[in-house]
Residue frames as a rotation matrix with the C-alpha (Angstrom) as fourth column:
MET 1
-0.826 -0.373 0.423 1.38
-0.502 0.827 -0.253 15.35
-0.255 -0.421 -0.870 -21.60
LYS 2
-0.359 0.686 -0.633 -0.81
-0.524 0.413 0.745 12.61
0.773 0.599 0.211 -23.03
THR 3
-0.110 0.431 0.895 -3.33
-0.943 0.240 -0.232 11.07
-0.315 -0.870 0.380 -20.66
GLN 4
-0.820 -0.239 -0.520 -3.21
-0.389 0.899 0.200 7.30
0.419 0.366 -0.831 -20.60
PHE 5
0.299 0.954 -0.004 -6.32
-0.725 0.230 0.649 5.17
0.620 -0.191 0.761 -20.14
ILE 6
-0.869 -0.488 0.085 -6.09
-0.408 0.609 -0.680 3.07
0.280 -0.626 -0.728 -17.00
LYS 7
-0.122 0.834 -0.539 -8.66
0.125 0.551 0.825 0.43
0.985 0.033 -0.172 -16.19
SER 8
-0.275 0.096 0.957 -10.37
-0.875 -0.437 -0.208 0.93
0.398 -0.895 0.204 -12.84
ASP 9
0.832 0.418 -0.366 -10.07
-0.220 0.853 0.473 -2.64
0.510 -0.312 0.802 -11.63
SER 10
0.883 -0.456 0.111 -7.60
0.012 0.259 0.966 -4.52
-0.469 -0.852 0.234 -9.44
SER 11
0.475 -0.750 0.461 -4.95
0.868 0.311 -0.388 -4.48
0.148 0.584 0.798 -12.19
ILE 12
0.702 -0.195 0.685 -4.30
-0.088 -0.978 -0.189 -0.84
0.707 0.073 -0.704 -11.27
LEU 13
0.871 -0.390 0.300 -2.44
-0.323 0.006 0.946 -2.06
-0.371 -0.921 -0.120 -8.18
ASP 14
0.442 -0.732 0.519 0.05
0.689 0.647 0.326 -4.04
-0.574 0.214 0.790 -10.24
ARG 15
0.419 -0.254 0.872 0.50
0.719 -0.494 -0.490 -1.20
0.555 0.832 -0.024 -12.74
LEU 16
0.854 -0.070 0.515 1.00
-0.307 -0.867 0.392 1.32
0.419 -0.493 -0.762 -9.94
TYR 17
0.754 -0.607 0.253 3.57
0.020 0.406 0.914 -0.94
-0.657 -0.683 0.318 -8.30
GLU 18
0.378 -0.607 0.699 5.46
0.923 0.305 -0.235 -1.16
-0.070 0.734 0.676 -11.61
VAL 19
0.548 -0.132 0.826 5.63
0.231 -0.925 -0.301 2.64
0.804 0.356 -0.477 -11.77
ILE 20
0.922 -0.212 0.323 6.80
-0.378 -0.323 0.868 2.80
-0.080 -0.922 -0.378 -8.14
LEU 21
0.537 -0.760 0.366 9.65
0.491 0.634 0.597 0.38
-0.686 -0.141 0.714 -8.94
GLN 22
0.391 -0.369 0.843 10.52
0.823 -0.271 -0.500 2.42
0.413 0.889 0.198 -12.04
ARG 23
0.757 -0.071 0.650 10.85
-0.216 -0.965 0.146 5.53
0.617 -0.251 -0.746 -9.86
LYS 24
0.833 -0.486 0.265 13.06
-0.163 0.242 0.956 3.61
-0.529 -0.840 0.123 -7.44
GLU 25
0.333 -0.719 0.611 15.34
0.778 0.575 0.252 2.36
-0.532 0.391 0.751 -10.21
SER 26
-0.437 -0.398 0.806 15.29
0.809 -0.565 0.160 5.57
0.392 0.723 0.569 -12.28
PRO 27
-0.134 0.398 -0.907 14.61
0.786 -0.515 -0.342 8.47
-0.604 -0.759 -0.244 -9.93
ARG 28
-0.126 0.176 0.976 12.99
0.735 -0.644 0.211 11.58
0.666 0.745 -0.048 -11.37
PRO 29
-0.930 -0.336 -0.149 13.30
0.345 -0.662 -0.665 14.95
0.125 -0.670 0.732 -9.63
ASP 30
-0.634 0.753 0.177 9.62
-0.690 -0.654 0.310 15.75
0.349 0.075 0.934 -10.33
SER 31
-0.122 0.563 -0.818 8.35
-0.012 0.823 0.568 12.49
0.992 0.080 -0.094 -8.80
TYR 32
0.366 0.362 0.858 6.60
-0.859 -0.224 0.461 12.27
0.359 -0.905 0.228 -5.44
VAL 33
0.988 -0.012 -0.154 7.54
0.053 0.964 0.261 8.58
0.145 -0.266 0.953 -5.22
THR 34
0.198 -0.979 0.053 11.19
0.490 0.052 -0.870 9.46
0.849 0.198 0.489 -5.79
SER 35
-0.123 -0.235 0.964 10.99
-0.557 -0.787 -0.263 12.04
0.821 -0.570 -0.034 -2.99
LEU 36
0.786 0.428 0.447 9.66
-0.610 0.417 0.674 9.38
0.102 -0.802 0.588 -0.61
PHE 37
0.820 -0.526 -0.227 12.47
0.486 0.848 -0.209 6.97
0.303 0.061 0.951 -1.48
VAL 38
-0.021 -0.862 0.507 15.08
0.199 -0.501 -0.842 9.72
0.980 0.083 0.182 -1.10
ARG 39
0.034 0.112 0.993 13.73
-0.804 -0.587 0.094 10.62
0.593 -0.802 0.071 2.34
GLY 40
-0.811 -0.564 -0.157 13.88
-0.416 0.744 -0.523 6.98
0.411 -0.359 -0.838 3.39
PRO 41
-0.528 0.589 -0.612 11.76
0.489 0.800 0.349 4.37
0.695 -0.115 -0.710 5.15
GLN 42
-0.692 0.275 -0.668 10.87
0.611 -0.270 -0.744 6.63
-0.385 -0.923 0.019 8.10
LYS 43
-0.770 0.433 -0.468 9.14
-0.537 -0.836 0.110 9.13
-0.343 0.336 0.877 5.79
ILE 44
-0.554 0.574 -0.603 7.19
-0.312 0.528 0.790 6.26
0.772 0.626 -0.113 4.20
HIS 45
-0.599 0.307 -0.740 6.25
0.737 0.573 -0.359 5.02
0.313 -0.760 -0.569 7.69
ASP 46
-0.802 0.257 -0.539 5.12
0.148 -0.790 -0.596 8.51
-0.578 -0.557 0.596 8.64
LYS 47
-0.697 0.553 -0.456 2.93
-0.705 -0.412 0.577 8.77
0.131 0.724 0.677 5.52
ILE 48
-0.505 0.521 -0.688 1.31
0.188 0.844 0.501 5.39
0.842 0.124 -0.525 6.22
ALA 49
-0.638 0.254 -0.727 0.56
0.757 0.032 -0.653 6.46
-0.143 -0.967 -0.213 9.80
GLU 50
-0.817 0.314 -0.484 -0.84
-0.275 -0.949 -0.152 9.78
-0.507 0.009 0.862 8.57
GLU 51
-0.611 0.590 -0.528 -3.02
-0.617 0.064 0.785 8.18
0.497 0.805 0.325 5.89
SER 52
-0.592 0.388 -0.706 -4.25
0.541 0.841 0.008 5.50
0.597 -0.378 -0.708 8.33
GLY 53
-0.714 0.288 -0.638 -5.35
0.489 -0.446 -0.750 8.20
-0.500 -0.848 0.177 10.74
GLU 54
-0.736 0.442 -0.513 -7.10
-0.611 -0.759 0.224 10.12
-0.290 0.478 0.829 7.98
LEU 55
-0.616 0.516 -0.596 -8.92
-0.168 0.653 0.739 6.95
0.770 0.555 -0.315 6.90
VAL 56
-0.590 0.379 -0.713 -10.11
0.791 0.445 -0.419 6.29
0.159 -0.811 -0.562 10.45
GLU 57
-0.759 0.286 -0.585 -11.25
0.050 -0.871 -0.490 9.90
-0.649 -0.401 0.646 10.75
ALA 58
-0.709 0.509 -0.487 -13.22
-0.666 -0.258 0.700 9.69
0.231 0.821 0.522 7.49
SER 59
-0.535 0.505 -0.677 -14.86
0.299 0.863 0.408 6.50
0.791 0.016 -0.612 8.73
GLN 60
-0.685 0.259 -0.681 -15.75
0.685 -0.091 -0.723 8.04
-0.249 -0.962 -0.115 12.07
LEU 61
-0.671 0.416 -0.614 -17.43
-0.374 -0.905 -0.204 10.85
-0.640 0.093 0.763 10.16
ALA 62
0.037 0.653 0.756 -19.23
0.463 0.659 -0.592 8.30
-0.886 0.372 -0.278 7.94
ASN 63
0.275 -0.074 -0.959 -17.75
-0.645 -0.753 -0.127 10.20
-0.713 0.654 -0.255 4.99
ARG 64
0.708 0.099 0.700 -18.04
0.284 0.867 -0.410 7.72
-0.647 0.489 0.585 2.10
GLU 65
0.898 -0.391 0.201 -16.07
0.062 -0.340 -0.938 9.86
0.435 0.855 -0.281 -0.37
GLY 66
0.406 -0.765 0.500 -13.42
-0.902 -0.425 0.081 10.49
0.150 -0.484 -0.862 2.27
ILE 67
0.424 -0.205 0.882 -13.14
-0.338 0.868 0.364 6.77
-0.840 -0.453 0.299 3.01
ILE 68
0.872 -0.077 0.483 -12.59
0.455 0.490 -0.744 6.04
-0.179 0.868 0.462 -0.69
HIS 69
0.754 -0.588 0.293 -10.03
-0.273 -0.686 -0.675 8.83
0.597 0.429 -0.677 -1.06
GLU 70
0.306 -0.661 0.685 -8.09
-0.948 -0.148 0.281 7.99
-0.084 -0.735 -0.673 2.09
THR 71
0.631 -0.082 0.772 -8.11
-0.028 0.991 0.129 4.26
-0.776 -0.103 0.623 1.34
ALA 72
0.894 -0.319 0.314 -6.56
0.360 0.097 -0.928 5.02
0.266 0.943 0.202 -2.05
ASP 73
0.513 -0.731 0.451 -3.91
-0.677 -0.667 -0.312 7.18
0.528 -0.145 -0.837 -0.36
LEU 74
0.361 -0.350 0.864 -3.15
-0.754 0.435 0.492 4.45
-0.548 -0.829 -0.107 2.18
VAL 75
0.793 -0.046 0.607 -2.94
0.294 0.902 -0.316 1.68
-0.533 0.429 0.729 -0.43
PHE 76
0.831 -0.515 0.208 -0.63
-0.009 -0.387 -0.922 3.86
0.555 0.765 -0.326 -2.54
HIS 77
0.299 -0.757 0.581 1.75
-0.905 -0.418 -0.079 4.46
0.303 -0.502 -0.810 0.37
ILE 78
0.508 -0.098 0.856 1.66
-0.389 0.860 0.330 0.76
-0.768 -0.501 0.399 1.31
LEU 79
0.918 -0.183 0.352 2.74
0.394 0.515 -0.761 -0.05
-0.042 0.837 0.545 -2.26
VAL 80
0.558 -0.768 0.315 5.62
-0.481 -0.609 -0.631 2.43
0.676 0.200 -0.709 -1.88
LEU 81
0.284 -0.427 0.859 6.64
-0.894 0.206 0.398 0.63
-0.347 -0.881 -0.323 1.33
LEU 82
0.749 0.011 0.662 6.54
0.114 0.983 -0.144 -2.72
-0.653 0.183 0.735 -0.46
GLY 83
0.870 -0.436 0.228 8.67
0.193 -0.125 -0.973 -1.23
0.453 0.891 -0.025 -3.22
GLN 84
0.485 -0.700 0.525 11.14
-0.839 -0.542 0.052 0.08
0.248 -0.465 -0.850 -0.65
TRP 85
0.018 -0.434 0.901 11.71
-0.728 0.612 0.309 -3.47
-0.686 -0.661 -0.304 0.59
GLY 86
-0.648 -0.316 -0.693 11.39
-0.750 0.422 0.509 -5.26
0.131 0.850 -0.511 -2.76
ILE 87
-0.676 0.528 0.515 8.26
0.090 0.752 -0.652 -7.12
-0.732 -0.394 -0.556 -1.69
GLN 88
-0.935 0.352 -0.047 6.08
-0.062 -0.032 0.998 -8.03
0.350 0.935 0.051 -4.65
PRO 89
-0.319 0.899 0.299 2.31
-0.948 -0.300 -0.107 -7.55
-0.006 -0.318 0.948 -4.30
GLU 90
0.189 0.357 -0.915 1.97
-0.468 0.852 0.236 -11.23
0.863 0.383 0.328 -5.27
GLU 91
-0.732 -0.493 -0.470 3.58
0.193 0.512 -0.837 -12.09
0.653 -0.704 -0.279 -1.94
ILE 92
-0.809 0.532 0.251 0.76
-0.519 -0.443 -0.731 -10.25
-0.278 -0.722 0.634 -0.17
TYR 93
0.081 0.849 -0.522 -1.83
-0.945 0.232 0.230 -11.90
0.316 0.475 0.821 -2.41
GLY 94
-0.197 -0.251 -0.948 -0.26
-0.115 0.966 -0.232 -15.27
0.974 0.063 -0.219 -1.51
GLU 95
-0.985 -0.167 -0.053 -0.45
0.042 0.071 -0.997 -14.53
0.170 -0.983 -0.063 2.20
LEU 96
-0.423 0.902 0.084 -4.11
-0.860 -0.371 -0.351 -13.55
-0.286 -0.221 0.932 1.88
ALA 97
0.166 0.450 -0.878 -4.78
-0.717 0.666 0.206 -16.74
0.677 0.595 0.433 -0.10
ARG 98
-0.649 -0.491 -0.581 -3.01
0.041 0.740 -0.671 -18.78
0.760 -0.460 -0.460 2.59
ARG 99
-0.955 0.271 0.122 -5.35
-0.187 -0.229 -0.955 -17.32
-0.231 -0.935 0.269 5.19
TRP 100
-0.405 0.859 -0.314 -8.49
-0.805 -0.171 0.568 -17.93
0.434 0.483 0.760 3.10
GLY 101
0.314 0.682 -0.660 -10.97
-0.230 0.729 0.644 -20.07
0.921 -0.050 0.386 4.96
VAL 102
-0.376 -0.483 -0.791 -9.03
0.716 0.391 -0.578 -19.89
0.589 -0.784 0.199 8.21
SER 103
0.715 0.634 -0.294 -10.66
0.660 -0.475 0.582 -18.22
0.229 -0.610 -0.758 11.17
GLY 104
0.374 -0.561 0.739 -8.96
-0.141 -0.822 -0.552 -14.90
0.917 0.102 -0.386 11.90
ILE 105
0.675 -0.083 0.733 -8.76
-0.738 -0.061 0.672 -15.89
-0.011 -0.995 -0.102 15.55
MET 106
0.854 -0.352 0.383 -7.10
0.266 0.928 0.260 -19.21
-0.447 -0.120 0.887 14.71
GLU 107
0.588 -0.656 0.473 -4.68
0.544 -0.112 -0.831 -17.56
0.598 0.746 0.291 12.26
LYS 108
0.430 -0.400 0.810 -3.61
-0.564 -0.819 -0.105 -15.02
0.705 -0.412 -0.578 14.87
GLU 109
0.773 -0.108 0.625 -3.12
-0.518 0.462 0.720 -17.75
-0.366 -0.880 0.301 17.47
SER 110
0.829 -0.479 0.289 -0.93
0.554 0.774 -0.305 -19.73
-0.078 0.413 0.907 15.03
ARG 111
0.406 -0.700 0.588 1.33
0.103 -0.604 -0.790 -16.68
0.908 0.381 -0.173 14.61
LYS 112
0.511 -0.183 0.840 1.64
-0.825 -0.379 0.419 -16.33
0.242 -0.907 -0.345 18.39
ALA 113
0.874 -0.146 0.464 2.53
-0.078 0.899 0.431 -20.02
-0.480 -0.413 0.774 18.73
GLY 114
0.709 -0.617 0.341 5.14
0.620 0.315 -0.718 -19.73
0.336 0.721 0.606 15.98
ALA 115
0.453 -0.520 0.725 6.80
-0.310 -0.854 -0.418 -16.76
0.836 -0.035 -0.548 17.70
GLN 116
0.772 -0.109 0.626 7.50
-0.620 0.083 0.780 -18.73
-0.137 -0.991 -0.003 20.87
């Protein structure tokens, strides 16, 4: 198998998401992503919960390498979840841009007000 050069910048997220969607549309029996989609949303939820806990644990231990590793695992599984629901990463980028310059406290309050 030929190794492909992948840039280590933010474009990796978009490329990874493309591969996730490819696995969803054209499942491969040797694909971990395919296995997550086959097992359904609950398995993806479970993996996100697991990876979140591992990230917190690495942080509590002040384990820099562990934080990097577990963050990558969590981001990967979040991208699988987005793929499950057909949510493009650009939608997340747009939401983050919408919040830019808005106090986190004020943004949270606006969501509470909108829910009533």
